[in-house]
N, C-alpha and C positions, 0 to 999 in steps of 0.2 A: 504494500500500500504506500502511496505517496503522502508526503507531509503537506503538499500543496492543497489549497482549498479546491473543492470540486466546482467547476464552472457550469452554470445552467445554459444550455443551448437548445436549439430547435430539434436537430436531427443528427443521429449517428447511423451511418451506412457501413456495416461490417461486410467485407467481401473476401472471397478466396483469392482474387487478384484485383489489384488496382493498376490501371495502365495510364500513367499521367500524361504521356506524350510531351515530356519536358526535354530540356537540353541534355539530360543524362541517358536518353534512349534506353529505358528500362521498364520492367514491370515489378510490382511489389506484391509479395505473397502475404495473405492473412493480415491485411491492413484495413483501416477504417477511415472514412472521410467524415469529418465533423463539419456541420453546416449550421450557421446562425443567420437568421433573416435570409438574405439572398446570396450569401457568400460562403466560400470554403474557408473555414478558420483553422483547420488542422488536417493533416494526413499522418497517421501514426499507426504503429503495430496494434492490432486488435486487442491483444492482452493488456495494453495500457489504457485503452480508450475509456472504459467504464470507471477506472480509477481517477481519470482526469476530468471527465465530463458527465453531467447528468442531462439526458436529452428527453424532450417530450415524446419524440418518436425514435424507436430503435428498430432498424430493419437488418435482418441477417440474410446475406446472399452467399451461402456456403459453396455453391457451384457456379457462381457468376464472375464475370469480369466487369468491373466498373470502368467506363471509358468516358472521355470528353464527348459531349453531344456532338454529333456529326454536323458539318456545315455544308449545305448544298449551295455552291457558289454560282449556279446559273439555273434559273427556272423561269417558266411562264406558267405560274400556278393555275390560273383559271382554265388553262387549256386541258386540264384533266378531263373536262367534259367533252373533249374531242378525242379521247383515248381510242385508238384503233379506227378513226374515221377515214384515214387515207394512208395506207401502208404500201411498202414495196415499190417506191418510186424515187426519182432523184429530187434533190432539194428544190430547184426552181419549179419543176412541174408540181410538186407537192404544195409549194407555197402559193404560186400564182393561180393554179387551176383548182385547188381544193381548199386550202386553209384560209386564204384571204377572202374568197367568196363566202365561205361558211361564217367567218367573223363578221362580214358586212351584214349578213342576214340574221345572225343569232345573238351576237354579243351585245349585252346591255348591262346595267348595274346589277340586276338580279342574277344574270349569268355569271358575272365576275364574283359576286358574293358567294354563290353556291360552289362554283368551280374552285375558288380559293380555299373555301372551307374543306372541300373534298381533298385537295392537295395537302393541306395542313394536317388533316387526319391521317393521311397516308404517311406523311413524313414523320410525324410524332411516333406512330406505330413502328416506324423503321429506324428509330433512334436519332432522327435529325432534330436538332434544337434551334437551327438558324437557317434561313434561306435568303438568297439574293435574287430578287424578282425583276422581270421586265414585262409589263403588259399594260393594256388599256385600263382606265379607271383605277389608277394607283391609289386614289383616296379610299376606294372600297377595299383593295388588297390590304392596305395599312390598317384599316379599321378592323377587318376580320382577324388579322394577325394579332392585333392588340387585344381583341376580345377573347381569343383562344389562348393567349399567353405564350405565343412563340416569338422568338427573336427574329427580326426581319430587316433586310436592307431593301427598301422598295424603290424600284426604278421609275424615274420620271421620264416616260418614253417620249421620244421625238422622232417624227418621220416627216418627210416633205409633203406627202399627199394626204388627202382627207380620209379619216376613219370615223368610227363611232365616238371616239374620244375628242377629236379636235379637227379643225379644217386645214390648218397650215402650221408650219414650224413655229411661227411666233405664238400662236394660240397654245400649242403643246407646251412650250416653255413657260408661258404665263400661267397656265393651269397647273403645271408642275410646281412652280414657285409657290402657289397657294397651298399645295399639299405639303411642301417643305415647311412653310410657316406654321401650318396646323400641328405638325408632329415634331417640331423642333423641341429638343429637350426631353422627348419621351424616353423612358428607361429601356424599352425593348425595340423601338422602331427608329431606324435611320432611313434617310432618303439619299438617292444617288441619281445623277443624270444618266439617262439611258437612251442615247441616240441609237437607233436600231442597227444600222450598218453603214459602211462607207457608200454603198450603192443606193441607199435610200435617204441619205441626209447630205445636203449640199454644203458648200464651204461657209456661207454666211451664218447659218444656225450653229455650225460646229465652232466657229469663232466666238459666237456669243456664249455658247456652252462653256468653252475654255475660260472665258473671262469670268463668268458667273461661278464656275467651279472653284476658281482661285479665290474669289471674293467671299464665297460662302463656305469654303473648305469642304466641298463635296467631291466624292469620287465620280468616275465616269465608267459606265458599264456598257460594253459594245461588242457586237459580233464582228470579228475581223479575220480576214483570210480563211473563211470557212471552206471554200471550194476552189478548185483550179479555175472553174468557169468565172467566178467572181474576180479573181486576180487577172485572168486573161482579158476579160471585158474592160477592166479598169485600165490596163495597159493600152488596149486598143482605142478606148474613148478619150483617155486623159493623158496618155503617155507616161503614166506612173503606176507602180504597184500601190495598193491601198496604204500600206505602212509608210511609204515614202511621202504620200500626200498627208497623212495624219501627222507625220514628223514636221512637215513644212507648216502645218497649222498649229504646232505647239502642243499637240495632244499626247505625245509620247513622254509621259511623266509617271511618277510613282502613284498617281491617283487613278491611272487607267487600268481597268480590268478587261483585258482583251480575250474574248471568248472564242474557242475552237482552235484557231491558229494551226490549221493542218498544212498550210502551204508556206513554208519558211526556208529562206536561203541562209547560209552560214553568216553572212554579214548582217542579216536581219536579226538573227539570234543574238549576235554581239551588240547590236543597237538596242534591243530590248533589255539586255543585261545592264548596259551603260545607263539607260534611261530609267531603270527601276520599275518598268511596266510589269504588272502581274498577268499571268496567263491562266485561263480557266479551261481545263481539259474535260471534254465531254465524250468519252470514248464510245459508249454504246450508241448514242445518237449519230456520231460521225460514221460509225460502222454501218448502221441501219440505212442511212441516207447515202452511203458510199461516197462520203465527202472527202475522206482522206484520213491520215494518221498524224496527230500532233507529235512532234519529235521531243517527247518529254525528257528522255535521258539527256539529250544534248542541251536542252534548256536548263535543266537542273545543274549540269556540269558547268554551264556558263554563269551560274549564279542567279538565274531567273526564278522567282517564286512561282510555283505552279500549284494551283488549287484544283478542286474536282467539282464537277457539276453534272446534273442529269439531263439538262435541257428539258423540253416539255414532254408531257405524256402523249402528245400526238406524234412525237418523233422518237420515242424511246422504247417501250411505252409504260415505264414505271418511274417512280421517284425513289428508287432503291439505291442508296449509296453503298451498301454492302456489295451489291452486284456490280456497281461502278468501280469499287476498289479492286475486286477480283478481276474484272475485265481489263482495267488499266494495267495491272501487274502483268497479266499474261500477254496483252497486246504489246507492251514495251519489250518483253523478252523475245517474242517471235519476230517483231519488226526489226530488231537489232541482231537477232540470232545470238543473243547473249543471255544465258539463264541467270546471271547475277544482276542484270539490269532491274531497277526499280524493286528492291526487296520490300518485304511486308511492312517494316517499320517506316519506310519512306512513303509508301502509298497511304498508310494510316495518317501520316502527317499531312498529306495532301487533302485528306477529307476532314481535317480538324484544324490544327494550328496554321497551316498554310492558307486555308480559307479565311481564317480570322485575320491574318495579315493582309490578304487581298482586300478585305472589307474594312480594314482599318480599325478592327476591334480586338486585336490580339492582346491588349492589356486587360480586356474584360473576359474573354472566353477563348476557347480553342485548345485549352489544356487544363489539367486538374492540378492547380497550384494554389497555395494559400493566398487569399486576397482576391482571387478571381471569382466570377459568378459561378454558382452551383448549377452548371449546365451539364447534366450527367445522363448517361444511358447504361442500363444494366443488361448484360448479354448472358444468357443461360447456356452453359457448356455441358449440362447434365442431360444429354439426349443421346439416343443411339447414333445420331449423325455426327456428334461432336466429341465422342470419347474414343481413345484417351486424349489427354491434353499434355503435351510436352512444352509447348511455347504458346501462350495465349495471344501474343501479337500475331504470330503466324496463323493461328486459328481464326482471328478476326477477319483476315483477308482471304485465306484460301479455303476455309471450312465452314464457318458460321454464315448465317444469312439474317435478313431482317426478321424472319419468323422466330428467331431466338431472342429478340429484344422483348423484355418483359416489363420494364419500368423506365420512366423518363422523368427527369426534373429539369425545369428551366427557371433560372434565377431563384432556385430554392423551392419552387412550387412544383409539386408532383402533378404532371399532366397525363401520365399513363401509369396505372397500377395493375399489376398482374394482367397486362394486355388490354385493360379496359381504359378507354379515354375518359378523362375527368372533366374536360372543358368543352366537349362537343357531344351533342345528342346524336349518336350514331344512327338510330332508327329514323329520326326526322331528316337527317342528312341524306340517307338512302332514298327516302321518299321524294325529297326535293330534286335529287339527281335524276331519278327515273322520270319525273314529270318533264324536266328540261330535255332529257335524251329522247323522249317520245316526240317532242316537237322537232328536234333535229332529224330524227329518223323519217 
């Protein structure tokens, strides 16, 4: 027994393994995470925890790994309602002939509300505690995220042409600024500028976004170099590859989250590293649309921060970061013909702390460390599919799946308990989704 007085706190989570994803690249056996209010106040051996702390809630996870909540660094959440609508086709055919017409016909505030809630339910059940979104009606996305208690970086989308959200780039930006003002200072919600892509946003709005991003200290979230077609068309029409144009416009900085990046030359990789640009890798979407392969190992070797995203459910067709980690690791190995490329601990970093760095919230979340927000997922390894366990980090990437996630906390609040959502009415959500899907059908 210790001579120190026992401290009253909110929660003690005792686990077989704790995987901090910190700078020491380790896992801890038979350790406990102490939580008070919304923060981690201690991580210590389980044998010492009850001598040091008295908790209102004590949970024991004898066969689980506790990990940082996963961070999905690229989503279009409301598009969950388009899951499976248009499969097995190339990006521009999928986008121009199917997705954009469907959006023009069906997307409105109610669609975005229900679709976002469906996406959040799927993500929380998958161990994801934060997502970085890009879609219409970002005010609705932010409100649903806040109401359900998930952490979110909500994109203020900008496109040159009219959509259901705005008529021109100036209106997109002005409406986005109103969303920024409304959620400024929110504990869980951040906003970021989200110009769709170089081929849908012209120079003048990009210049204004660059200026506003500097003034307001906002990040920029953008699809870049997604396909060879995009790059070839840019060279043919403008005489420049998209990255060169973005560089001329002053957009290649540490505030840019460049999504996809499947078409990169060696000098472009060096430029990204020198500029501090973050890359978001979406392997399953890129494979499904045959867009190409992001050169992750080369980017990491050059010093570029690479995060992980799912893209939308209409091009993936899940928001499963466990599947994304597994695929990213294997794709990196076979594309380089090197089995040592992108080992398990590195790909886990991409789904956690690297995502937090890309979103500018790595001082808040992305790892299990004292002082950080209690964003935690519990993964059960006591199943036929996951025994025996020799290395829990390897298991997280190569063996376990989202079905093994049992419990999730976001900012200390438990959002999933024994696989049951606490902040979302699952039955009502299913009914709302079926009603909208019948209209689409």
